[in-house]
N, C-alpha and C positions, 0 to 999 in steps of 0.2 A: 630275801630282802627284809631288813628289820630296822626300826628306829626307836628302841626303848630308851627311856630316861629314868635314871635312878637319882634320888635325892638323899644325901647323907649329911646331917648337921649343917643344913642351909647351903650345901654345895650341890649343884645340879651336874649330873654326869650324863649328857645325851650321847648315846651310841648310835652308830649306823653301820650297816654291813651288808654285803652282797656275796652270795656264794652260789656256785654252779658246779655240779658234780660231773659235767660233761668234760671228758679229757680225750684228746687225740694225741697221736704220736709226735706231732709237731708243736703242741701247745700245752700250757698248763691250765688248770681250772681258774676261773675268774673269781678271785677272792679280794675283797677290799673291806678293811675295818678301820674305824676311826673313833676318836673320843674328843669331846670339847667340854671339859669341866669348867664351871663358872662359879666364882666366889666373889660376892659383892661387885666391885667394878673391874675385876680381872677375869679374862677368859683365856684358857690355854687350848691349843689345837695340837693333837697328836695323831699320827697315822695318815690315812687317806682323807684329805680335807679339801674344801674349795672355799675361797674367800673372794669378796668383791670390794675392791678399794675405790674404783671408779669405772665408768663405762668404757674409757679409752685406754686403760692401763692393765689392771688386773681385774678380770670380770668373770670369775667362777670356774676357771680351769682347774681340774682335779690334780693334786700333787700328793706325793708321799713324803711327809716330813713333819715339821713342827711350826708353830706360830703362837703369837701372844697378842692379845688386844687389851689395852689398859685405858679405862675411862674414868679416872678420878676427877670428880667435879666436871668442869667443862674442858678438861684436857683430853684429847683424842690421840692415842698412839697405837701403832700396830706394826708387827714385824713377822716375816715368814721366811722359811728356807726349806727347800726340798727338791725331790726328783719329779719332773713332769712327764718323762717318758723313759721307758726301759729300752735299752739297746737290743735290737733284733737284727741279726745278720741274715743275709740271703743265702739259704742253703739249697743249692740247685738240685742236689741229689735227693733230698727229702721232698722237695717240691715236685720233682719228676715222679717219684715213687707214689706220692699221694695225689697226683694230678691237681695240684693247687698252685697258687701264686703267693709267694711270701714277699711282702714289701719291706725292704730294710728300713730300720728306724734308728737314728742316732740317740744315744742316751742324752736326755736333756735335764739340766738343772737350772734353778733360779732362786732369786731372793728379792726381797723388796721391803719397803718401809712406808708408813703413812704417819704424818703428824698434823694435828689440827686443833681447832679450838671452837667450842660452842656446844649447842644442844642438837637434838635430832632435827628440829625445825629451823634452827639458825646456826650454821657452822661454816667453816672453811677448812678444807683439808688439802695438804700438799702430798703428792704420791710420787715415788720413784721405784722402778722395778728393773731387773736385769734377768733375762733368760738366755741360756747359751747351750749349744750342743758340744759333746765331747767327741772330737774327731777320732780318738783312739779307741772308742767304745765298741766299734764293729768293723768287720771287713766288708767294704761296700764297693761293688763294681757297677752299680746303676748310676749312670751319669745324671739322671733326672732327680736323684735324691742327694741333696747337698746339706752340709751342716751349717746352721745359722746362728746368729747372735743378735740380740735385740735389747735395746735400752729405751724405756719410756719414762717421761716425766709429765705429770698432770696436776690439775687443780680441780677440786670439786667443792661446790658450795650450794647451800640452800638458805633462803632468807624469807622472812614474813614481817609485815608491818600492820598494826592496827586491826589484826584479825581479818582484814579484807584483801590485802595484797600479799601474794606469795610468788616466789620465783626460784629459779635454779640456774646454775652455770656449771658446765662440765667441759673442760678443755684438756687436750693432751698433745704431745709431740712424740713421735716415734722414729727412732733411727734403727733400721734393721739391715744387717748384712746377710744376704742370701747364701753366700758361699765364703766362709771364713778361710778357706784354703788358698784363695787367690792372692797374688802378690799385692802388697800395699801400693797406694798411689804415690807418685814421686813429689809429694808435697810435705815438707817437714812440719809445717804448722798443723797438719792433720794427723801425722804419725804420732805426735805426742799424746794423742787420745787413744792410742791402740790398746792401752790397758783397760779402758772402759769398754770399748767395742772396736774390733778391727774395721778399718775403713778401706774399701777397695772398689773396683768397678761394679760390684754387685750391691753396693750400699745405697739405701734409699731413705730419705728423711721426709716426713710429711706431717702436717698438723691436722687436728680435728677439734671441733668444738660444737656445743649446742647450748642454747640459752633460751629460757622461757620465763614469762611473767604473766600473772593472772590476777584478776580482780573479781571479787564475789560479794554479793549482798543478798537481801531477801528476794529481790525481784530480777536481778540480772547478774550473769556471769560472763566473763570473756577472758580468753587466754591467747597468747601469741607465743609461738616457738619457732626458732630458727636453728637449722642444723647445717654444718659444713664438715665434710669428711674428704680429705685429700685423695687424689686419684690413685695412690698406691699405699694408702694408710693400712698398716698391719701391725698387730701386736701379738706376740706369742702367748700372752696371757688372756687372749680372747679366742673363743672357739670360732666365731664367724662375725664379720662386720661388713656391711654394705658400704663400700668406699666409692669415691668419685661421685659425690652427690651434694647438691645444695638445695635445700627446701625450706619453705616458710609456710606455717599453718596457723590459721586463725579459727578459734572455736567460740562462738557466742552461744548463750543460752538464756531464755526468758522463762520466768516462773510466775504464773498468774493464778488468781483465785485460790490462794493458800496452797500452792503447788499442785492443784488439781489439773491444771493445764501447763504442760512443759513443752516448749519448742526449742530445739537445739539444732545446730548445724556446724559445718566446718568448710573451710575453703583453703586449699593448699596448692602451691606451685613448686614443682621439683624439676631440676635440670641436672644433667651430668656434664662431662667434658669440662670440669671446673678449671683445668689448667690449659684448655685449648690445645690438647694433644691428639684427640681422636679425629677420625675422618668425618664424623657426624655428631651432632648434638641432639639428644633426645629430651623433649619437654613433656612433663606430665602435669595435668591439671586435675585436681581431685575436689569434687563438690559433693556434699551430702547434707541431708536434713532429716530430722526426726520430730514427730509430734506424739504426745501421749496425753490422752484426755480421760479423766475419771470423775466427771461431775456427778454421776448417779452411783449410789452405793452398789457395788457388785459388778458394774459395767465399766470395762476398760476398752478404749478405742486407740489403736496404735497405727501409725503410718510412717513410712521411710522412703527416702529417695537418695540415690547416689549416682554420680556421673564421673567417670574416670576417662580422661582424654589423654592420648599419647600421640606425640608428633615429633618428627625428625626434621632437622634443618642442616644445611651443609656446614661442614667443618673445614678440614684441610683440603677436601675435594668437593666438587659440585655433585650433589646427589642426583642419580637418575630416578625419575618418577616411578619406574617399575620396581625399584627396591626400597623406596621410601616408605617408612612405617607411619601410618596415620589412622588411628582407630579411636572409637568412642565406645566405652563399656557403660551401659546404663542398667540400673536396677531400681525397681520400685515395688513396694508391697505394703500390705496392711493386714490388720487382724482386728476382730471384734470378739471379746471374751466376756462372758457373763457367768458369774458364779453366785450360788446362794447356799448359805449354811443354815440348815434347819436343826431341830433338836435331835433328829435321828438320821436325816438324809442330807447328803451334800451333793449338789448338782453343779456341773460345769459344762457350758456350751461354748464352742469356739468355731470361728470361721476365719481362714487365712487365705491370702492371695499373694503371689510373688511373680514378678516378670523380670527376666534378665535378657539383655540383647547385646550383641556385638555388631557395631556398624563400622565396616572397613571402608575408609575413604579412598583407598588405593584401588583404582578400577581394575588393575591387573590381578590382585590377590583377593578381591572381595568375594568372588564367586566360590572361593575355596574356604574362606575363613568366617564368613558371617554366620550368625546363629541367633535363634530366638527361642527362649525357654519360658513356658508359662506353667505354673502349678497352682492348684486350688485344693483346699481340703475343708471338710466339716467334721467336727467331733462332738459327741455327746457322752458324758461320763456321769455315772450315778454311784454313790457309795452309801451303803446302809451300815451305820455305826454298830447297832446291837449285834447284827449277824456277821459283821466284818467281811461283807461281800461287796465287791466292786464290779460294775459292768461298764463296758465302753463300746460305742458304735461309731463308725467313721466312714467317710466316703472321700476318695482321693482321685484327682484328675490331673493329668499332665499332658502337655503338648510341646513337643520338641522339634524344631526345624533346623537342620544343618545342611551342609552342601550335598550330602547323599540322599536327602529327602526328609519326609515328615513322619514322625512317630507319635501316636496318641495312645494313652492308656487311661483306663477308668475302672474302678472297682471298690468294693466295700471292705471293711475290716471290722473285727469284733475281738474283744478282750474280756477275760474273766479272771478274778483273783479273790482269794479268801485266806483267812488265818484261823486255825482251829487249836483248841487246847492251850489257850493263853499264849499263842504264838509259837508253840513247839512244832506245829505242822503248818506249812504254808504251801499254797498251790496257785500257779498262774498259768494261763494259756492264752495264746494269740493266734488268730487266723486271718489271712488276707487273700483276696482274689483280685486279679487284674486282667482285664481283657485288652488286647493290643490291636491297633490298626496301623499298618505300615503303608504309607502312600495311598491312602483311601481304600486299602484292601485288608480284610481281616487277617491277623497274624497270630492267632491262637491266644493262649492265656497262661497265667502263672498262678499256682495255688501253693500257699505256704502255711503250714500249721506247726506250731511249736508249743511246748509245755515244760514246766519246771516244778518238781516236787521236792521240798526240803523238809527234813525231819531232824529235830533235836533229840538224838537217842539218849544221851546222858547230859550232865550239866554243862560240859565244855566241848562236847562233840556234836557235829552236825553232818549228816549225810544227805545226798540229793541225787535225783535222777533227772536228766535233761533229754528231751526227744525233739526231733525236727523232721518234718516230712515236706519235701519240695517236689513239685511237678511242673515242668515247663513244657506245655503242649503247644507247639508252634506249627504253622503251616509250612508248605514246601518252600516258601519264599525266605524262610529263616533257617539258620544253622543251629539255633538253640533248641535242642531236644534233650531233656534231662528229667529223670526221676531219681530222687535221692532220699534215703532214710538215714538218720543219725540218732544214736543213743549214747549217752555219756553218764558216768558216775562221778560225783564230787564228794570230797570229804574236807571238813574244816575243823580246826581245833583252836579254841580261844584260850588265851592265858594272860 
């Protein structure tokens, strides 16, 4: 994998490529190369590229082809065309011989355009894309793999006023036909659009949008964002999108004492079943808060709290209480960090605590799903600049309670690192030990020791040795019995 950039006469040529020499009888090596030269306000895309026009239309799916982006002044234009998937036929003979499963894939092509006006912070863009499968590209006997066609139209905009107000709007509508081989619907007014996308019983049209606005000044920030994604929204120009969701989130923040005290939080409400088609509606409430205090030089105190609630209500049918989901996930934690920089010695001391719990309000499932996890740690690190030696000591404790019982663990850790000969030789080593208690009974211990030695043999060459020793010594109550030694050699070349 490489991403070199070459500049020639004020023209930038960024390259990217991926190569693997692994080859099997049923596949070819994975090779992808692309180039995107830029000159002034023009960028050209050649080879394997990925572009993002908007969140709901074209959002980063890799294709093999070409494209161009033009931004003269405040005009914003872009075009692309290429192949998004290579046709792969299902070869049952090869699959049986190699004991593998080959999933057939139709060859997929697509093109799109964007036109807009404005700057990076203030603009409006209109986007249109079309991606479609070639039905003649493969021989397919799998009824679950169907050729699709998809058209999306969207609008994307960002705006800001008076350096204090900023916002964004992103909206799209997608018409996708899951199986273009089916007969058209008996509606002449729809068939006239068959050149754009075939419309039949497998066609689905859905909208999606998100909009947000925020206000910021020296003392106070607040932002509000709303998202709506249709129950079956899908774009072939997006790898994945969570659909059937409607959520609103508010995020306030207070900055006091010249930003030495920052308090922030968020409150969000999310529901699904936006078209009232499901048997149940799931509601999620998300609350979180954070505090950061640094009134004294070198001392930072942090705290956080979050609460995620999930609840289901009846939709098309009345829910039985035994299958109704009603849970609360809580997390709280904090840390105290003190650091001091001396002329020769740097010292860092930290202590952290975190608690996570799942409270199941369903009396039928609570005994199987509830959990409580507590972790605490203390770390001390010292670095001596003249000798380039660093030492670290730590203590870690965890307490985990789930349906099968309680598991506690506690133990120290130590680390050492140094650099010699102007950084040409570096060495670091870490060791940790943990004693376990399972349901109030000793359950053995775990010892892990690892080290890494790296040497710059020549100007551009670097070799290294990595070792790791692990010993899991458990009692008869546990199945974890393991002693393992690992050693590895590394080589690096810089150019």
